N, C-alpha and C positions, 0 to 999 in steps of 0.2 A: 291843378289849375282851376281858376274860375274864368267865366267868359259870358259876355252879354251878346246873345245872338243878333241883337239889333245894331251892334257896334263892331264891324269887322276889325280884326286885329287887336281886340281888347283882352285876349287871354293873358293871364298873369299867374305866376306861381303863388300858391298859398300854403305850401309845405316847404320846409327848408331843403336845400340841395345838400344831402348828406351822403358821404362816400358809401358806395355799395348798397344803398337803400333803394328798394322798390316800393313806392307808395301806391295803394290801389283801394278800390271799393269806397270812394268818398260818399259820405251821407251828411247833408246839410241840416242844421238844427231848424226848428220851425220858424225862428226869427231870422234865419239866414246869416247869422253872425259867427257861428262856430261850425267846424267840420270835424266829423269823426271818420277815421280811415284806418286801414291796415298797413303797417310798415313791415317789410321783410328785409333783413340785413343778413346776407349769407345763410339764409335758411332759418334764422331766428326771427320770430314774429312778435309784434306788439300791437295792441289796439291803441291808437293815438287820438288825441283831441287837440285841435288847433284853432287859432283865431283866423277868420277870413280877412281881417284887416291888417294883421301883422304876422308874416310867415315865421318870425323868430319866436312866437309864443306857441310852443307845442309841448305836450307832455304825454307820457305813456300812462294809461289808466288800467291796463291789463297786460301782463306778460306771462311767459312760461308755457305757452301753448300755441296752437295755430288758430287763426281767426278768419271769419268770413262774414260778409254782408251785414255790417252794422246798420241799425235803423232807429230813429228817434221816436219817442212817444209824442202825441200831440201837445202835451204840456211842456215838452222839452226837458223834463226832469229825468226820465229813464231812457235807457238805450237797450235794445235787444240785438242779439248777434248769435252766430253759430260758432262753436269752438270744439276742438277735440281734446279739451282739458281732461276729460274722463276716459279718453282712449277712443272715443267715437264721436262724430260730430252731432252735438245736441244743441238745443236752443237755451240761451241764458238771458236774463234781464238783470241790470244793475243801474244805479244812479249814474248820471253823466260824469260824476267825479270818481267813479270806480268803486264806490261803497255799496254795501247791501247786495252782493252777488246772489242771485237765485237761479237754480237750475230748473228749467221749465219742462223739458222732455227727458225721457229715459227709455231708449229703444235701440235695438240693433241696427236700425235703418239709419240713413244719412238724412238728418233734419237740417234744413238750410233756408236762408233768405226770409227771415221773419219780418213782418210789418204789423204795426198796430192798427186796430180799428179806430174810428173817430173818437170814441169815448175812452180809449186807452185801456179797455177792460178785456180785450181779446187780441190774440195774435193769429195771423194767417201766415202759413209757411209752406214750403215745398218739402216733400219727403217721399222716399221710395219704400215706405211701409206697405205691407200687403193691404189693399183696399178692403179686403174682407175682415180686417181686424186681427187682433192677436199679435204675437211676437214675430210673425213672418216678414220677410223682406221681398219686395217685388223687383222686377227688372227696371221699371220706369217710375218716375216721380209724379205725384199728384198734389193737389192743394188740400191742406188740412187747417183746422182751427182749434185753438185751445184757450180756455178761460184763464185769466190772471186774477180773478176776484172770487175765490182764491185760486191759486194754481191747482188745477185738478189733476194734472198728470195723465189725463185720458183724452187726447185729441180726437176730434171727430172729422171724418172725411167731408170736405166741402165741395170739391169738384174733381171728377175722374175723367181725365182726357182720354183714357184708354177704353171707356165704356160707352161711347157714342153720346156722351153728355155735351152736346154742342157740335163742334166740327167733327166730321167723320174721320176716324183714324184709319188711313188707307191700308195699314198692315193688320188690322183687326185688334180685338181687345187685348190689352196688355202691352201694346207696342208703341204707344204715344205718351208724351210727358207734358205736364203743366209745370212751368218753372218761373222763377223770378217775379213773384207777385208784387204789386204795389196798390195801395188804397188811397183814395182822396177823402176829403172831409165829408162826402156823402156816402162813404163806404162803397164806392164804385171801384171794382177791381180792374186792373190791367195786368195781363200776364203773357207769357211766352208759351206758345203751343209748338211742341217739337214732334216732327214725324219724318218719315222718309218721303221725299218729293215724288208725287205722281202728277196729279192735276190739282187745280185750285180746290182747297178744302179737302184734299184727300182724293176722292174720286177712285177710279180703277186703273189709272195709268201705271206703267211699270216704274217703281221707285228709281230715281236717277241720282239722288243725293239726299243729304239731311236738310230739311226745311225747318226754319224757326219763324213763325208768323205771330203777330200780336193781336190779342183780343181783349175786349172789355166786357164786363158783366156786373150787374148789381150783386153784391155779396149775398144777399138774401134771396136772390132769384137766379140760381146757377144754371138755368137753361136759357135765359135771355141774353144770348151771346152775340156780339157784333165784332166782325173782323175789321181791324184798322188798316192793314196793308198785307198784300200777298205778292210775292215775286219769287219764282223758282230759282232765280239766279242770285238772290240775296239772302243773307242770314241775319235775322233781326233778334236782338237780345236786349236785356236790361232796360225795360220800359220804366219810366218814372213820371209821375204826375207833376205839374206845376202847382204852386200854392193855391191858385184859384180853382184847380180841379177841372179845367176846361181844355187842357192841352197836355201832351206828353212829349218827352224827349226819349230817344232810344239810340242804340248802336246798330248800324248797318254794316255788315261785312259783305263786300261784293265778291263775285267769282274770281276776281283778280287778287283777292286777299287784302285789299285796301279797306280800312274801316273809316266810317264817317258818322258823326253825330247828327241825327235827323230829328225833326220835330213835326208834330201833327196836332191840329186842333180837334177837340171832341165837343160837339154841341148837342145837348140833349141825347147823349149816347150815340150820336151819328158822327163818324170820323170825317174830317176834312182832308184836304190834300196834304201829302207828305212833302216837306221841303227840307233842304239842307241848311245847316247852321253855319257852314264854312269850316268847321273843325274836322280834321282827318287824323288818322293814325292815333286814335284815342281808345280808352276803355272805360267802362263803368261810369257813365254820366249820371248826374243827379240834377234836379231843378228846384 
């Protein structure tokens, strides 16, 4: 579906109603005319490309594996995504027509949620690689970066949520994750910080549940971190920038299990108030 938060009741389907199909992980093209998404029909997945203006115009551009988290390059020519085509979830890039498939990562860890930098030359992604490097796999995921000019195959650690780099991990090193990154045109990151809930930003309180709170930081200054929202009773996921890079949309799951699409302005790195868009029982928003 697409939806204008300023117009209540404006939600409309942009993928066809196909029997037994579950469509998820939508990613809008830079000009907002095309959507890339994952379709699952009885366990068989495809990476789909569709028109935002006509739900009847949809085509599979990749099949034969499982797919996750498609993301467009700033030019709109390439798409990055995660897939288990090689037996383990790795990062791939191809043109938006499905041509020129390139494997970007090759590791025993789970590499997911790739996003392009503003110049299209680098990907930032989430992975549970061992932050110390090598072939090891860690318990939690952190943020990594890898060059596409050319593809180096040697990602570098960008941000380690488990090592006190920003918010305190209440359970100690190795027990917090950084997930679902997104970048705006100024290479400002927004991401999801996952920990067990204690007190705001970690603290020393006894963990009561799993918390997912949202933070922003400049990609090249991974210690200048600002929290967007914190609430021990809510689970915040899938943050995405708007095209102007001054607001985000994200998914809030309340203690009741009800999901809502929320939005928050970000001015000069300072978050504004969080407000509801009016959409509930949704997943995977993009803006």
